[in-house]
C-alpha positions as CSV (number, residue, x, y, z in Angstrom):
1,M,-70.1,-5.0,7.8
2,N,-68.3,-7.9,6.9
3,T,-66.1,-8.3,3.7
4,L,-65.7,-11.6,1.9
5,Q,-63.4,-12.1,-0.8
6,K,-65.1,-13.4,-4.3
7,G,-63.1,-15.2,-6.7
8,L,-60.8,-13.3,-9.4
9,G,-60.0,-10.7,-6.9
10,L,-63.7,-9.1,-6.9
11,S,-64.6,-8.1,-3.4
12,A,-68.3,-8.9,-2.4
13,L,-69.4,-6.9,1.0
14,T,-71.9,-8.0,2.9
15,L,-74.7,-6.1,4.7
16,L,-77.1,-7.3,7.0
17,S,-81.0,-5.8,7.3
18,A,-83.5,-6.2,9.9
19,C,-86.8,-6.8,8.0
20,S,-89.8,-9.3,7.6
21,S,-89.6,-13.1,8.3
22,G,-88.3,-15.0,4.7
23,T,-86.2,-14.3,2.3
24,P,-87.0,-10.9,0.1
25,G,-86.9,-11.4,-4.0
26,C,-84.8,-9.7,-5.8
27,A,-86.8,-6.6,-7.0
28,D,-88.5,-6.9,-3.5
29,D,-88.3,-3.2,-1.6
30,D,-86.1,-4.6,1.0
31,S,-84.0,-6.0,-1.4
32,T,-83.2,-2.6,-3.3
33,S,-83.6,-0.6,-0.5
34,L,-80.8,-2.3,1.1
35,L,-78.7,-2.0,-2.4
36,R,-79.4,1.8,-2.6
37,E,-77.9,2.0,0.9
38,I,-74.8,0.1,-0.4
39,V,-74.3,2.5,-3.4
40,E,-74.7,5.6,-1.0
41,G,-71.8,3.9,1.1
42,H,-69.6,3.5,-1.7
43,F,-70.1,7.0,-2.7
44,L,-68.8,7.7,0.7
45,E,-66.2,5.8,1.3
46,S,-63.9,7.5,-1.5
47,A,-62.8,11.0,-2.5
48,Y,-63.8,10.5,-6.2
49,G,-67.0,9.3,-5.0
50,R,-68.0,12.0,-2.4
51,Q,-67.1,14.8,-5.0
52,L,-68.9,12.9,-7.7
53,R,-72.4,12.3,-5.7
54,P,-73.8,15.5,-5.7
55,M,-73.6,15.8,-9.7
56,V,-75.2,12.2,-10.5
57,E,-78.4,10.3,-10.0
58,Y,-78.5,6.5,-10.2
59,S,-80.8,4.1,-10.6
60,I,-81.1,0.2,-10.2
61,R,-82.9,-1.0,-13.4
62,G,-83.1,-4.3,-15.2
63,I,-83.5,-6.3,-12.4
64,R,-83.5,-10.2,-13.1
65,T,-83.7,-13.0,-10.8
66,E,-81.0,-15.5,-12.3
67,Q,-81.9,-18.3,-9.7
68,H,-83.9,-19.1,-6.9
69,D,-83.0,-21.7,-4.1
70,D,-86.3,-22.7,-2.5
71,K,-84.1,-25.4,0.1
72,L,-81.7,-22.5,1.1
73,D,-84.1,-19.3,0.7
74,S,-81.7,-17.6,-1.6
75,Y,-81.8,-15.5,-4.8
76,E,-79.1,-14.9,-7.3
77,C,-79.8,-11.6,-8.6
78,S,-78.3,-9.3,-11.4
79,A,-79.2,-5.5,-12.6
80,T,-77.8,-2.6,-14.1
81,L,-76.6,0.2,-12.4
82,E,-77.2,3.7,-14.2
83,F,-75.7,7.1,-13.5
84,H,-76.9,10.6,-15.2
85,L,-75.7,13.8,-14.7
86,V,-78.1,15.9,-12.5
87,S,-77.1,18.8,-14.7
88,N,-78.6,16.8,-18.0
89,P,-81.0,14.4,-16.9
90,N,-81.7,13.7,-20.4
91,G,-78.1,12.9,-21.7
92,P,-76.0,9.8,-22.0
93,T,-75.9,7.7,-18.8
94,Q,-73.0,5.4,-18.0
95,K,-74.1,1.8,-16.7
96,Q,-72.3,-0.8,-14.8
97,G,-73.8,-4.5,-14.5
98,I,-74.1,-5.5,-10.5
99,E,-74.5,-8.9,-9.5
100,Y,-76.1,-9.5,-5.9
101,D,-77.2,-12.4,-3.7
102,V,-79.7,-12.2,-1.1
103,H,-79.4,-15.0,1.5
104,S,-81.7,-15.9,4.7
105,I,-79.8,-16.0,7.5
106,K,-80.2,-16.4,11.5
107,D,-79.0,-13.7,13.3
108,P,-81.1,-11.6,15.7
109,D,-80.6,-8.7,14.4
110,A,-81.5,-9.3,10.7
111,D,-83.4,-12.0,8.4
112,F,-81.2,-11.4,5.4
113,E,-78.0,-10.2,3.6
114,I,-77.0,-8.9,0.6
115,S,-73.4,-9.7,-1.0
116,Y,-72.9,-8.1,-4.4
117,T,-70.3,-7.2,-7.0
118,G,-70.0,-4.2,-9.4
119,I,-71.1,-1.2,-7.7
120,K,-68.0,0.3,-6.7
121,E,-66.7,-0.4,-10.3
122,G,-69.8,1.6,-11.3
123,I,-68.9,4.6,-9.3
124,L,-65.4,4.5,-10.4
125,K,-66.6,4.3,-13.8
126,A,-68.9,7.2,-13.5
127,A,-66.0,9.3,-11.9
128,M,-63.6,8.3,-14.6
129,A,-66.6,9.1,-17.5
130,K,-66.8,12.8,-15.6
131,S,-63.3,13.6,-15.2
132,M,-62.9,12.9,-19.1
133,G,-65.7,15.2,-20.3
134,W,-69.1,13.2,-19.5
135,K,-71.9,16.1,-20.5
């Protein structure tokens, strides 16, 4: 896993994915599957995330293509990461806007990469809400 820094102190992590040729779009199964893997990875990397994970379900909603560059074969995307408590699936949700880019790469093990911001912040926001009585 490569770590890249994005402006204003926001980190952007990059993961590689092996898939069919061509860059998948923002809402394609390959992209959203990798986003879910990224979310799961962030749950596991912190104590609060590991504690919170069994208590919440999450979804990636409102996926939007902000820009597509045919020449670079890349997409700029945004979405909302929503969390709800397993114990109260119809109750209030915690939401976090996320941004991610899907890029074509030349790598023998992968066809595209995703760089992103907002996922770690969303998990922290949900953990803080839970500690403050989110039900």
